[in-house]
N, C-alpha and C positions, 0 to 999 in steps of 0.2 A: 482886154482884163478878161479872164479865164472866167465861165460860167459856174463851175463846180470846182472849191479847193479842196482836193484829198490830203489829207495829211499826210505826208512823206513818213517813212519811218526812220524810225531813230539808229542808223548804225555807226553813231560813237561808241557803245558800250552794249555788249549783247547780256540780256534777261540774265540773271541767276539760274544757274539748274535748280530744278525742281525735285527735291533729293527723293520722293516718292515715287516720281517719272523714273529718275535715274534707276532704281531700284527696278520698277514695272520691267521697263527696257533692256536687264540682261539677257541675256542669250536672245535677243529680238532674232526674227527670220525674216527673210524677206523672197519676194518670187523675180523672176524673170524669165525671159524667154530668148531662143538662139539667136532672133534678128536683133533683140536689144544687146543682149551682152557681146556681140560683135561691136557695138557703138564705144564700150567700156575700155579702155586700154590697160589700165591696172586694178582691177576690182581691190587689191591690197590697199590702194589710197582711200577707199569708200568704204569697207566693212569689215567690222571688228576680226581679230583670228578667230576661227573656226566657226563663223555665221552659219548657220544651216540656210542652205541655197536652194529652193525651190526651184525645178523648171518645169515649166507651163509645156504643156502638151498639147500644142494647137490639134486640128483634124488638119491634114493634109503636110505637116513639118514632118521632114522623114526623121524614121529614128536614127540615122545615122547623125544627122544634125543635133541631135539632142544629144546623143552617146557623146559626141566632141564637144559641145558646149561643157558636161557634166567633166570627162576628162581632166578641161582645160581648169575648173573650179576646185577641181580634187588637187593639182598639181601646184593650185596656190594656197592648199594649205586648208578649204574649207568642206564642209560636210553639206553634201551633194543630195538633194531629196528629190529625185523625178516624178514628174508623172505617170501614170497609170490609168487611163483613160478605159474603164471596160469597154463600151458602146464602140471604141475605132478599132481594138483588138480583136485581130479575126477569129483566132481558137487558140485552145490551149498549145499550140506548139508554136507561136507566135509569141505568145507570152512568156513563153520557156526561151525562146532566142533572143528577147529584148533583155531580160534579166540577166542571160549569159554575157551579152554584150556590153550591158554596164556594170557588170560585176569584171568582167575581163581588161575593161579597156579603162575605166574610173575607179573601179573598186568601191561600186557602189552596194550600201548596206541595208537602205532604208528607203521609202518610198511613200508618198500619199497615191492612197487608192479611193476613187472617185467613178459616178457611173461617167460622167462628159459630158459636155456640150453639146454635143448631137441626139436629134429627135429621137432617131430610131437606131437601133443596133447595125453596124455592119460585118458580123459575124456572130459568135456564138453569147456573148457576156452582155448582161444589160447593166449589172450593178457590180460597186465594189465586193458586195458578200460572195460572188459568185467567186472572183478571183482569188478573194483568200480561201474560198473552200476548193481550191485545185492543189494545196496545200503548198504549191511551188514556191514562196516567199519561205516558209517555213524549211523546207530541203534544201533552198537557199540559204540559209543561214544568216536569215534578215533580221537586225538587231532593233529595227524601229519599224512601225507602221502607222501611219496616221490617217484616218476616213473622215471624210467632211461632217462638218454642222453647220446647222442654219438657223439661227438666232432669229429669224424673223419667216421660219418656213420657207417651203420651198414648193411652189406650184407643179414643177417639175414632177415631184412625188407625190404630192397631195393637190391633185388639179382640182379639185372640188371648194379648196381652201381647207383652214383646220392643220393638225400636226400629228394625223394618226398615224398615215406611212412612216413617216419621218419618225414619230418615235418606238412606231414597232421596231423599224432598221435599227435604233441608237441600242434598242435593247437586245435584239440579235449580236450587234458590234460590243455591246459588254459581254456579253456570254461568250465571245468568241476570244474577247481579249486574256480571258482565264483559262483558256484551251492554248495558246501561244505561246512559246517564250519571249518574242516580240514585244519591245515596249510598244505599249499604244497611247494616243490621244487624238481630239478630235481639232480639226483645223477649219475655222469657219469663213465664212462668204464675209465680205467686210462690211460694217455698219457704222452708222455717225454717231449715235444715239446712245447714253451708257446706261439708262435707265431701262430699255428694253433687254440689253444684254445682261444686266445685274438680275432681272427679273427670272431670264431664260436658263441662265447658268443655275440661279437657286433652283428652278424649278427641277434640272437635270436630276439635283443632288436629292431634292426628297424624294425623285422618283427612282433612284440607288442607283443611277446613271453617273460612277466617280470616274471614268475618264478624263485624263484634265483636258482643262481648253488651252488651246491656243490662239488667243482671237484675233480674226481680221479686222485688219483697220487700214483705212486709204492713205495712204502716202500724200503731201501735198500736193496741189494739182489748181487748174482753172476751175472755178466754179462749174461753167457748161461741160467741162470734162468728164466731172463727177457725176452731176447730173444724167448725162449718155451713158453712165457705166450704172447707174444705180437701175435706171429703169431697164435696161438690158438684162441685167443681172437680177429681177425681181426682187431687188431691197425698197421693202413696204412701209412702215414706221420712219426709218432714219432719211427717206427720200424727203419727209415735212421739213426735217430739221434743214435740208440743203433749200429748199422753197421759201419756207421763212429767211432764210439770208438771201435770197435772190432778189428778194422785195427790199431789202434794206440798203439803200443809197450809195449809203459807205461803206459797205462790205463785196457790193458787186464785182466790184473790179481787180478785189484782193484776193490771190489765191488762198484757198481752202487750206487749212493745217490742222492737223489732227490734236493740237495741242489741248482743248477741253476737255473732249470725252478720255484722251489718257489720263487728263490731271485725278478726272473725276474716278476711272476707275481704279487708279494708285491709290486714291484716297479712301476708296472702299476696302480695295486690300489690305491696308495697315489696320483699317478699323475692325476689318473682319480677317484675321489672318487666316483662318481653313477655305477662304475665297479658293472657288475651283478653276479661276482662270491664273495660271502659270504663267504665260508665256504672251507676247505680240509678234502678230505676222503680217509683213505692211505688204499690202500690194501697194507699187510704184506706179500708180496711174499718171502721176504728172512727169514720172521718168526717173530712173532708179540713182542718178547723180543726185536730182533734186531730192529723193528722201532720205537717201544715206547723208546726204549733208544736214538737213534739220535733224536726223538723228545723232550727228556729230556736235549740234549745236542747244539741241537741247537734250541729248542721254549722259553726259559727263561722261565716267568712266565707263557706260556701259555703251556708246558711242564711237570710244577710241579707235579709229582703223588700224589694222595690222601695221601699218610699212610705220603710222606713228609710234604703234606703241612699243615698235625695236628700234627703232632710231638711238 
């Protein structure tokens, strides 16, 4: 006889779609890496038509692999947004070459600009602001530029704690958004608790920063996987949500799903139509297919894959 009797999931009938979540998931985006993209036979079986797909550039990944992945996704009809991590870009000539490669082979006209995950710059750039100051993205006619947002702060930017440096950088980016023709938005680190996210977003608006927010959400994954990523990425208050879940033996062996946090954010947006979170950006920490299938199951029309929509 089993010592623990965990209730199995009911697979007989799917739960009804939460229409507020469906609305929030409209035009969601997702992140891939070249090595994870190689494991997907056909993205059109997983993602809605025109989905914005960020391509994460990890230090050590050849730019040729990045461009090859971008070209594949573009051919399949997706909007490609590669990362440009400032600290691994050697100089202005390298940046200009990367832009030319992406545009020439994949027609890229949007980018996520960020400092990058390495501690020390490998060349002339230290921040996304320095990349923007080159003028190369405007020169190349990029239509959209996203920059990083940090709902729970960032120890890399504010090593002593607090948000002073993060807030100063956001004000600079707000000013830059008024000087560029490109549309700008904040793409944030993932979080697991809606209340700190809402407080942070409201605080930005009160401070006069009105860049649209594409909120980072961790896709379904094993609890141990999420805790590992949360610690590595410096997620603070939200980590308590995972730790509390880990103490609940009835949930410990079940995968985490973002159902609750998205439902709370979606309800808040319905109650506050001018809420500045406009889109959801998924980090598929449990795998692209797992994340996409969750969106298909819970997103209604917003999750319908391109292949199914055109069938």
